[in-house]
Every structure is written in structure tokens, then in C-alpha cells.
N, C-alpha and C positions, 0 to 999 in steps of 0.2 A: 448583477441584476439591475444596476443603476443605469445601464444603457437603454432600458425600456422607455424612459422619459428623461434623458439627461440633456436638458436644454441649457444647462449651466456648465461652466468649466471653471477656470481659475477665477473669473469674474462673472459667473453665471452665464448670461447670454454672451456668446463669443462675438466680440466686435474688433474692428481694426481701425487704425488711424485714418486710412483712406476710404473706409466704408466697404471694402471688398477684400476677401482673403488673398494672400499671395499665391501665385501659381505654383511655386515650389517653396516649401518651408525647409530650410537647412537647419538640422538639429545643432544646437549650441551646447545643450546639456544632455547628458545621458540619463534617461528616466529609470529610476529604480522603484519597484513596487514596495509599498510599506503596509500592505494589507495584513500580513501575518503579525505585524507589530501593533496592530490596533484591534482592541477587543470587539468593537462594534462591527468592524469589517469581517472578522472571523465568525462572529455570530450570524451575520447575514449570509456568509459563504456556506456555513454548515446548514442553515435553514434552506438555502437554495438547493443544496445537494439532496437533502431529505425530501423536499418537494419534488425534485426531479425523479428520484427513485420511486417514491410512493405514487406520484402522479402517473408516471409511465406504466408501472405495473398495475395499478388499480384501474386506470382507464383502458389499458390493453385487455384486462380481464373482462371488463364490461363490454368492450367492442366484440370480443370473441364470443361471449355468451349471447348478447342481444343480436349480433349479426350472423352467427353461424350455428348456434345451439338452440335457438328458440324460433317459434313461428313468428313471422313478421306481423306485428300489430301496430296500432297507433302508439301505444305506450312504449314498445320497444323501439319505434322510430324516434321518439323523443330521446330516450336514453342513449341510443346509438349516436345520434347527432351531437348530443351534449358531450358524450365521451370522446368522439372524434375531435371536437373543438378543444377540449382540455388536453387530449393526448398530443395534438399538434403543438400547443403551447409548451407543454412539458418537454417535448422532444427537442425543442430549440433552446432549452435552458442552458445546456452546456456552453453555448456561445457566450451567454451572459456570465456564467460562472468563470469562464476563462478570462473574460474582460475584468471581472472583479478581482481575480487573483493577480493578474498582471497590471491592472489599472491602466490598460492600454488596449486599443482596438487594432487587431492585426489581420482582420479578415476582409479588408477592402471596402470600397464604396458600395458595390452591388449587394454584398451581404449585410452591410450596415442598413441600407434601405429595406432589404428583404426581411431581415430578422425583426426589425422594428414594426414593419407592416404585419408580419405574422402574429406578433404579440398583441397588436391592437385588433387584429382580426379575431383573435380569441376573446379579447375583452368584450367586443360588441356581439359576436355570435353567441358566446356563452350567456351573456345577459339577456339577449333577445330570446334565446331558447328557454331560459328560465321563465321569461314572461309568457311564452307560448304554453309551457307546461302549466303555469298557474292559471291562465285563462281556460285551458282545456279542462283542468280539474274543477274550476268554478262552474263552467257550463255543464259538466257531467253531474255535479251536485244539484244545481238549480233545475236542470231539465234532463233528468236521467233517461226518460223514454226517447225524447228527441235526439239526445246525444248518441244513444245506442243505435238508432236508425240512421244517423247522419255521419257520425265519425267513421272515416275510412282511411286506409293506409295511403291511398293516392292523395287525398286532401292533406293529410299530415305531411307527406313528402313535399307537396307544393309549398306549404307553409315554411318548411325547413329551408327549401331552396331560396325562397324570397328573403328569409332572415339572413342567409349567407350572402346573397347578392347585395343587400342593404349594408351588411357589415363590410364587405369588400369596398363598396363605394366610400364608406366613412374612413377607410384606411389610406385613401389617396393622399391626404395632407402629410401623413408620416413619410410617404415615399418622396414627396416633393421637397420638404424642408430638411430631411435628414442628410447630413453631409459628413465627410471625413476630412480632417485637417490636422497638421502637426504644429505644435507650439511648445517651445522650450524643450525639444527632444521628446515630446509626448504626443502620440497619435491618438485622436479621440473620435468617436462616432457620436454626433450630437445634433440637436436641432438648431439651425441657423435661421432665425426669424428677422434678421436685420435688414433684409432686402425689401420687405413689405411692411409698411406701417400698420400696426394693430393686428397683424396676422396671428401673433402668439395669443392675444386675448380672444380673438374670434375662434381659433382652433380649440383652445383650452375650455372656454365657456361652453361651446357647442358639444364637446365631448362630455362635459359634466352634465349638461341637461339631457342629451340624447342617450348617453351611456350610463347614467346613474339616477338622476332625479325622476324622470318619467318612468323608467322601468321599475324603480323602487316603489313608487306610488301605485302603479298597476298591480304589483305583487301584493302590496298591503291591502288594497281594495279587494282583490280576489280571495285572499285568505280570510279577510274579515267576513266576507259574504259566506264562505264555507263554514267558518266557526259559528256564525249566527244560525245557519241552516241546520247544522248538526245539533246545536243546542235546542232549536225549535222542534226538531224531530226526535230528540232524546235518543239518539242512535247508540250512545254508549255511556256507561257510568264511569269509564276510565278517563283520566286526564291526559293520557298518552298522545292522542291526536293533536291536542292543543300544544303540547310540549314540542312535538315534532314541527308543527307549523311555526311556532315561535323560534325554534332553532334555525329553520330555513331563512326566516326573515333576518334574524340577528346576524347570522354568518355572512349573508349577502351584504348587510350594512357594515359590519365590522371590517370585512376584508377590503371593501372598495372605498369607504369614506376617507380614511387617512390619505390614500393616494390622491384623490381628487382635491382634498383640502390643501395639501402641500403644493400641488401644481397650481392651484388658484392663488395661493400666497406668493408663489414665485413671480406672479405678474407684477407685484410691487415689492420685490426682494429687498429694496433699500430700507424698508420700514421694519424689517425683522432681523433677528440675530442670524448671522451667516452660518454659524456652526449648527444651530438647531434646524435651520431650513435645509442645509445640505444633507444632514443625517435623515431628516424626514423624507427628502426626495429619494434617498436610497432605501429607506425602510418601507415606504408606501408600496412600491411595485412588488417587493418581496411578500408583503402581507396580502396583496391582491393575488399574487400567484398561488398562495395557499388555497384559494378557493377552487383551484383546478384539481387538487387532490382531495378536497373535502366534498366535492360534488358527488363522487361515487358513494361516499359514506352516507351523506344526507339523503340522496335520492334513491339509493338502492338498499344499503345495509340497514337503514332505519325503517325500511318498509315492513319488516317483520320483526318479531321479538328476537333480540340478539342472542339470548341464551338458547332458545330453541334452535335458532339457525346454527349456532356453534356446535350443538350436540348432533345435528343432522348434517346432511350433505350440503356443503357450501354452494355448489353450483345449483343444486335443486332449489334451495331457498332463494337464491338470487333470481332464478327463473320465476318463482312464485311472486317475489316482490315486484318484479317488473311487469310480468304478464297478467297478474290477477288484480293488481291494485285498482285500476279503473273499473273493472267489472264488479269487484266487491262493493265499491262505493255506490255505484248505480243500482246494483241489485238490492242492497239493503235500504236504500232510500225509497224504493218502490214497494217495499213490504209494508204490511199493516203494523199498527202500533203494538200488537201482541207479540211481534217478533223483535221489538226494540232491544230486549235483553240479550239477544243473540247476535246483535249487529257487529260487524267488523270494526276494528279501531284503526284500520289502515287508511291513510289519506294520500 
């Protein structure tokens, strides 16, 4: 998983005496993987395999249900797009898993650039889609009648396409700076920022602001508005909606913050302990990847009561969670206060 943002190697940023990499690197030493001899590497490897299996299966199930088993609505458009983004990310995890096991990149330059770009495509598209979902829910709560008359599948599809195009544009730096080279018998896929001054800082800071800070605050604002509106309308006596919203925000924060923190610290790696920074750069992407298999849980399975869903048909309950969520919120917001006790707790 460390090839997701491995701009470090033996001396972090890969540099050469003459400022440019050699055209041909002749192996002097034979590289032997030590992954299975290190507990931290084994833990990250197991975590990556679990994320791959659960992420592929969970998101494939969501894609099948929202794309083929349900009527196309605004809500199913959100879920389908989010699941496709997470599925793409998880589908390419085996390349990172192989790189972790062998501690060497064997898939060539094109795949080095492509895999890294695909993973950043997931990072941006997934986060942007979460923002779109948050804004959509906020608008549905604040203006239920207007939202019911204005929200259409075509408009939702346009929003999704724009989010994907913006995400693709933000992946260009990964394709530009990603290189493959051999050093001391070890072939690595990494970011080479040595040819352009301040390029690493610009790319890292921009990814942090656009891919984390701004989306996080938009999500916080949206769910804060929703919570205030729900409390004002006394829609429910249960604390479940607030717990669900809190979980969504916390998981987003917990999964992505460590990754961005360690990448930012790498800008001044001389000031920090090399062992801690290296392990953090490996752990961060793995934790961020966990968000790809947690999304189906948080945005689908938590939409309805888990015990009731477990007792009844799984597919049926998932359809209810994805298809009825937006309608139930808007419907109950428009009812009179005499109906407050019967309001849905789904957010």
C-alpha cells in the first residue's frame, strides 16, 4: 500500500549526484523482501487484503443493487457513483499488496503512473461525492418542497460527471511526477520531485486543501445545519440520527487525516524521526483505504435499523435504505408538528 504516496526511498526523496537519474541502473545487490519478518509490514499487509476483499464485495453488491435492481433516482445515483469510485480503488489494491510483499515494483512505468493516478482519482472523487451527498441532504432538509420539485436524476448525473472530471484533473500531477528506477538492486515506483523546485510542496499542500480541508468543512457545515433543523422541528426523540451523522464525520476525519499529516511532515523530513515518518507514510494510505469499504456500511447499512435488516431480506432493506432515505426526510419535514412522534430517524 506504500506505493500510494511513496515519495521517499532510502533517503526519502530520491536524488542523484548529478541531479538526474541514470539511464540504466545496473543492480549491484540482490534485493530480498523482509516484509514477513516485520510485524508492522505483516499488519499492514493483512489490513490491505481485508480492505480489498470487503471493499470489492461490498461495493460490488451496492453497484449491483443500485445499478440493476432499483429504480434510478437521485439517491441511487449518489450511491452508485460512490460505490464505483470505491470499487475501482479496491480493485487495484492487489498491485499495492504485491508491492508490499515483494518491497519492489515489477509492473513497469505505465502501471506505476496508472495505479497511482487511479488511487488519487478515488481519493478526490470519493470525497467530492461525499460532499455532494452532504449538500444534497442539507438542501432536502432545509427546502423539502423545492428539493422535491427540483432534484432530478439528470441533474444528479451532471453533478457526478463534473466531480469525476475535476478529480481526473487533480490526478495529473501523480502521472507527471511518478517514475520507476532501480537503486542497489531494488526497483521502486515513487514520486521524483527533484526536477522542479517547490513542486512537492505545491502538490502536497494543494491536495490537502482541496482533498481534505475544504470538503471536511463543507460536510461539517451541512450536517450541523441538518442537526439544528431536526432539533428545531423535533422530528425524533431518538439520538440515532445524530449518532449516524457523527459517525460519518468521524470516519471521514479519522481515515484521511493521518495520511495528509504524514505527507505534510515529509516536506521537512529532516526534522522528524525517520522510522516514525516512514511507518506513518505506510500506515496513512492503508487507513485512508479503509474508507473505501466503510462507505457502503455508513451510507447504506446504517440507513435502517441493523437488527431489523438482518432479520429480513438484505437486498430489500438495502433498497429501502438507498431509495427511501431522501423521501422520508423531506416527507416528515413537511408534516405538521402533530406527526413529530412518527417521524423517521433516517438521515
